[in-house]
Residue, then its C-alpha position, 0 to 999 in steps of 0.5 A: m102669068q099675071t092671070k095665074r096670079y089674080d086667079l090664085e088671088e080670087r081662089t085663096f079669097l073665096f075659100a076664107k069665105d067659103i071657110r067663114d060661110f062653113l064656120k058659121k053653120l058650126k056648133k058653138d061649144i066651148i071646144n069648138l070656139e077656140d078651134i074655130k078661132q084658130l081656123l079663122r085666122s090661118s084661112g084668112s093669111i093664106g091668102a094676105n100672104y099671098i098677095e103680100a107675096n105678089e107685092a114683095f120687093s125681090k125673091k126671097d121675100f116672095i119665097h118666104r111669102i109664098k112659104i108662109s101661105r103654105k104653112e097656112a094652108k097647112e095649119t087650116i087643114f090641122w084646125l078642120n080636121l080637129l072641129d067637130c062636125k056631128e051632121d053629115c052635111l057638115k062632114e061633107r062640107k068639111e071634106q071639100l074645105v080640106k080637099e081646098a086646103t091640101e089643093l092650095m097647099m100643094i100649088f104654093g109647094s109648087i110655086i116654091r119649087k119653081t122659083e127657087l130654081 
């Protein structure tokens, strides 16, 4: 179980970095700017809350933090879908990031179901 925890910590970290790399390439207009700020926060919060979950003092606290990670993954998908990407290469990258956020959301959902048993 220890190995899976660290793999997911690494995966959420890399996802947040990928989001940041993607955002650097976007046009910074008045509309995108606010969405970019929100996306920046939610994408980093996924991994930060997962790390907090791994340091939880109780099962209840663990589940709560995992639920926050899942919620932040859902929010990240929302903000990604709102972003205006004109270039095809950015659209393709955005789709990949939405796919990864969706997979993370499903992983956290699975952790919640297994832990609540």
